[in-house]
C-alpha positions, 0 to 999 in steps of 0.5 A: 500500500505504501509503495502505491501511495509513493508511486502516486506522489511520484507520478503527480510530482512528475506531471506537475513539472512536465506540464508546467504546474509546479517546479522546484524553487531555484532548480538550476542552482540545485534547488532550495528545500521547502520552496516551490515555484508555480508554473503557468498552469499552476498559477492559473489553478491557484488563482482560480481557487483564490477567486472562488474562495474570495467570492464565497468568503469575502466578496459574496457577503455583506458582513466581510471586509478584505484586507492585505496586511504587510508581510513584515510587521513590528516585532512586538506583534509577534511578542504579543501573540506569543510567537516569539516565545512559543512558536516552536517545534521539537528538533533533533540532530543527526550527530554524524551528518549534523542534519536536523529533523523534527523529533516527532516525525522521526518517532512516528516513522519509527512506528511509535504511537501517541507522539503528538501528545508527548513532551520534549522530555518524553520524546528525548527519553523514547529516542534514547530508550529505543535507540531510534536512529536518523534516516541515515542510520546514525545516533541522534542528539538531544531533543530541543525546541526550535523557533520556526520564525524566519528572522530578518533585519529592518533599517541600516543600523542592525542589531537587536533593535532592527530584528523583525520576522517574516510573518508565520501566519496571516491572522495577526495582520487582521487582528492588529487592523481590527480597530482600523476597520471599526473606525473606518466603516463602523460595522455591526457585529458579527463581521469579519476580515478576510485575507489571502497572503503569504506566510513563512515558517523555518520548517526543520524538515520540509517534506511531501512536496508542497504539503510542508514548505517554508513559504506558503499561502493562506486563505483566512477569515477572522470573524468577530462575534458576541461571546454569547453567539460563538456556537452558531457562528462556528457551525455556520463557518463549518458549513461554509468550509464544506461548501467550498470543498464541494465547489473546488471539486474535492471528493467529499469522502476523502475529507474528514472532520477531527474534533481536536481535544483539550491538550492538542488544541492551540493555547488560544483555542476553546474549540478546534476542528481539523478538516483532514484529507486523504493524501497519498502519504496519509490522512493529514490536516487540510483546513482548520476551524478554531474558536479563538475566544478574545485571546488575540485582541486582548493580548494586543490591547495589553501590549499596545496599550490601545483600546481594542473594543467594540461598542454595541450601538443598540445596547451600549455594551462595550466588550472585546469580541470573540473570534471564529477563524476558518483557516485554509491552506492554499498550497495544501488545497492545490495538492489535494486537488491534484492528487485526488484528480490524478486518474489512469484509465484505458481509452480506445485500448490505450492507457491514459493519464488525466486530471479529473479537475472540476471545471471551475478550477481547470486552468484551461477550460477548452482547447481549440485545434485544426484537424491538420496544422498544415492546411491553411483553411483549417487553421484559419477557421480554427483561429476564428473559432478560438477568438469567438470562444475566447470572448466568453471563455478566457481560459482557452488554448490554441493547440496545433502541436502534434497529431490530434491524438497526442493533443487529446492526451496532452489536454487530458493530462492538464485537466482540460474539460473540452477539446474543439476540433475544426475539420473539413466538415466544419468548412462546409456546415460551420459545425465543430467536433467537441470532445469531453475529457472524462468520457472521451465522447465526441459530438458535432455542434455549432460554435454557438453551442460550444460556448453554451456548453463550456460557459 
């Protein structure tokens, strides 16, 4: 089973590079661990997911406000939030090669259960007691805490006063702007702030392609509510996440809710649900939904000495709102889409690989081709059809590379739902052949019908 899962991941990673979805970061210089570049098809897929999320979670609602906070913030933000003192992972070092690893990952890979609940001391004791080795087979040192924030310096003087951090999450940028939005727009509770943005974590051991990386993108909402109503709003956002999952085409039977219990929850949370996904390398966290109480706003009020409160115009009650946080990782979403869409089947007696992408997220919705590229009259009409469809369907490709069979296979592999072909009959009656990706079925329709089918 593990071999089949690894085989699937290798095939997906190979397809991503071959077809221009995702490349290794800085590849011509040997790469940089934990960083990846999105190619032409990958960035289109990513932007489609972001557009769908933004429309559903922000633009399509009257109670939401979009923000785009700075990546580098005053370091006191991270002191207040607890990241400077407590944003740590357990690290262990190979005593021979000096390579560093996540201690909890090392123990899990050694088949030891219950690792997430263990303290540093317990992990250290188990590694020594059971003689757990590094992936290279060498002895391991002591388990210690490792802060995952990436440091940088601001200004020209340097020194401790110049130290800042690349943000490890997007949430704090919304909390520190709560007062600004209230002052600017006088919103009524409940209301929320939504943001899509980059975050950075100095992962000890990045792995599983784009699942655990050092630079990633988050789609997050901080939804401010009266403390007495948090349960109903928590349930509402739980349904919204499932709705989003359905829209982007993730198989619902591969998504599982995990109620995170007491000690496993983040220190700020009174309730958390993890939405886990069946990746080829196992069931792992995809999204999170947390009830953060008033922890963050109170911490920033305490450290900044600013009044971060809300006044209810109806009751004149003044209080610090509580927060519901739906947090969705964009890169993990892309990986879930690609791995679940990867399909192998037999068409006309030949093996085929295709991405069974939802039409809403497919980077290319339709490819237009002349049957023969060396026939000017077919190419000319194909160009006319291409331009006509493009007015309505912008995610379109003109493809005349290779024979028609190779074009079909190439478009299947990148997840294009429809292929339109102009042949000699098209010159006579103005109809074209449209082919459907999943079934391979073909039929003749007018160009006007093509636009209707696709749009």
